Every structure is written in C-alpha cells, then in structure tokens.
Legacy VTK file of the C-alpha trace (Angstrom):
# vtk DataFile Version 3.0
C-alpha trace
ASCII
DATASET POLYDATA
POINTS 160 float
-9.562 50.477 -65.490
-12.716 50.945 -63.814
-14.229 51.128 -60.170
-15.587 47.915 -60.553
-12.253 46.256 -61.563
-10.536 47.331 -58.670
-9.939 44.767 -55.720
-11.496 45.787 -52.555
-9.221 46.338 -49.407
-9.641 43.813 -46.806
-12.203 45.055 -44.306
-10.667 45.811 -40.625
-12.816 43.801 -38.671
-12.615 40.555 -40.416
-13.438 37.540 -38.450
-10.806 34.956 -37.450
-9.826 32.747 -40.381
-8.660 29.041 -40.388
-5.229 29.872 -40.823
-4.929 32.466 -37.850
-6.630 29.634 -35.452
-4.295 27.040 -36.480
-1.332 29.666 -36.038
-2.371 30.071 -32.683
-3.080 26.674 -31.855
0.627 25.558 -33.382
1.956 28.273 -30.677
-0.021 27.064 -28.181
0.879 23.684 -28.333
4.644 24.872 -29.028
4.316 26.718 -25.701
2.825 23.509 -23.949
5.527 21.407 -25.046
8.494 23.612 -24.109
6.842 23.998 -20.549
6.671 20.284 -20.117
10.217 20.056 -20.899
11.454 22.801 -18.874
9.424 22.587 -15.829
10.978 18.815 -14.870
14.743 20.600 -15.786
14.123 23.504 -13.571
12.932 21.249 -10.627
16.075 19.141 -10.921
18.316 21.874 -11.274
16.622 24.084 -8.326
14.816 21.501 -6.136
12.012 22.426 -3.738
12.714 22.546 -0.051
11.905 19.684 1.700
10.188 19.593 4.744
12.219 19.051 7.875
11.495 16.493 10.502
13.312 15.829 13.772
15.936 12.943 13.219
15.690 11.736 16.892
14.175 12.311 20.160
10.440 12.465 21.017
7.130 13.559 19.701
4.223 14.725 21.402
1.833 12.271 20.037
-1.337 12.968 22.101
-2.744 13.963 25.389
-3.820 11.043 27.431
-7.297 12.561 27.457
-7.379 12.598 23.733
-7.378 8.742 23.366
-10.057 6.344 25.159
-9.205 2.720 25.623
-9.628 1.344 22.516
-9.106 4.442 20.166
-6.081 5.250 17.695
-4.672 8.386 16.260
-2.457 9.238 13.107
0.073 11.603 13.756
3.079 13.147 11.866
6.548 11.402 13.513
9.236 13.698 11.846
8.043 13.389 7.932
6.457 9.976 8.412
2.944 9.359 9.673
2.630 6.989 12.734
-0.331 5.782 14.293
-0.582 5.899 18.382
-3.114 3.242 19.753
-4.413 3.204 23.451
-5.547 -0.372 23.458
-8.524 -1.907 25.109
-6.467 -2.954 28.119
-5.150 0.332 28.362
-1.576 -0.041 26.710
-0.070 2.821 24.767
1.315 1.500 21.658
2.934 3.188 18.191
3.685 2.131 14.731
4.717 3.036 11.667
1.651 4.437 9.729
2.528 3.071 6.702
1.202 -0.143 5.366
4.117 -2.834 4.542
2.523 -3.592 1.228
2.057 -0.542 -0.661
2.959 2.311 1.901
-0.721 3.458 2.302
-1.701 5.067 5.279
-3.202 2.525 7.731
-6.040 3.416 10.329
-7.138 2.149 13.621
-10.352 0.281 13.319
-12.402 0.520 16.757
-14.944 -2.145 15.581
-12.331 -4.745 15.046
-9.784 -3.608 17.503
-7.419 -3.827 14.782
-4.847 -1.429 12.515
-6.671 -1.791 9.121
-5.007 -0.588 5.706
-7.662 0.370 3.184
-5.785 0.055 0.161
-6.200 -3.814 0.316
-8.246 -4.729 3.032
-4.767 -5.597 5.042
-5.061 -6.188 8.750
-2.738 -6.026 11.739
-3.115 -6.928 15.151
-2.513 -4.406 18.062
1.190 -5.915 18.305
1.338 -4.323 14.634
1.793 -8.389 13.701
0.097 -8.594 10.154
-2.936 -11.127 10.477
-4.730 -10.847 7.030
-4.486 -9.373 3.933
-1.399 -8.689 1.169
0.876 -7.073 3.750
4.282 -8.649 3.821
5.480 -7.726 7.095
4.533 -6.467 10.485
4.495 -2.709 11.181
7.530 -1.162 12.658
6.953 -0.291 16.322
8.079 2.839 18.116
8.667 3.513 21.769
6.088 4.940 23.883
6.498 6.924 27.153
3.688 8.686 29.225
4.391 11.625 31.425
1.303 12.945 33.499
-0.871 13.935 30.487
1.333 14.033 27.574
2.002 10.870 25.617
5.392 10.626 23.669
6.679 8.650 20.912
10.398 8.077 20.025
11.219 8.123 16.174
13.727 4.967 16.401
11.747 1.796 15.739
11.871 -0.743 18.553
11.757 -3.679 15.684
11.160 -3.483 12.285
LINES 1 161
160 0 1 2 3 4 5 6 7 8 9 10 11 12 13 14 15 16 17 18 19 20 21 22 23 24 25 26 27 28 29 30 31 32 33 34 35 36 37 38 39 40 41 42 43 44 45 46 47 48 49 50 51 52 53 54 55 56 57 58 59 60 61 62 63 64 65 66 67 68 69 70 71 72 73 74 75 76 77 78 79 80 81 82 83 84 85 86 87 88 89 90 91 92 93 94 95 96 97 98 99 100 101 102 103 104 105 106 107 108 109 110 111 112 113 114 115 116 117 118 119 120 121 122 123 124 125 126 127 128 129 130 131 132 133 134 135 136 137 138 139 140 141 142 143 144 145 146 147 148 149 150 151 152 153 154 155 156 157 158 159
C-alpha cells in the first residue's frame, strides 16, 4: 500500500458542516418546545404573587391643590384604576377608570369637559353616564370625601 492510497485524517479545525448545523438547530428547537410547554405548567403550579390592594376603606387620591377645576387624574384604587375629576363647577367626582366597553383606561378630556375612552372613542359625561360611542353602561361611581387639602375616594361603588 502506497502513501497516496491511505485516507487522510480529518483536519482538527474543520468548518461546521450542514449536519452539525442541523443537529444544533434541532436541539435548539427541542429546547424551545420544552420551554414553551413547561413555562405555563410551572406558573400554574406555582402562581406568581398577586398585587395586594386594600379591600375596603378610603384611598388618598389627590391633594386639592393638585387638580384645578376642569381637570382629572387617573389613580390606583386598590388593584384597579380609578379617575378623579374636579368638575368646572367645583364638585369632586370619582369613577372606575375602566371603560364599560372593553375595559380600556379612560382619561379626562379638558377640551370637551368629558371622560373619554381612547380605544373606541367612547364618551362619558361628568356624571359617568355614557353619551356616545360603544360603551354600553355608565361608569361605576365612587364616593369622594374632601378633608382639608386631601381628597379621599372610597373603594365601594355608589352605583354600578
């Protein structure tokens, strides 16, 4: 047997071939599939802690100097958003800030003197009544108490 008939040993620094690339790709896909299956199972068995809000009582929503007449503010009421409105005639009103259509967060529009849902252009007047757009019901209203400079909102709805 001649020297030229012997097979050459593979080089030590051979470039990555198609087969090794496909092996890597298959392993990565298997890992991704396993993670996609295990992630929800683990979160079902060990759920993440939920944010704790107060069940009852009053929440300090704002200071009277914070909101001029004809303005509004979205604030957390327990674990839900609420909106506090200082009406142009000087009254304080508070409502759930979740639109009754698809639960988008509503805001106060000073230019229209209305509460407005930006998702589907729903409008509520300053009593929480739905006046235009797709919202089917008025906003739930909350009680407002002003003590000195502090404006408190209770978490129990007056009407729904």
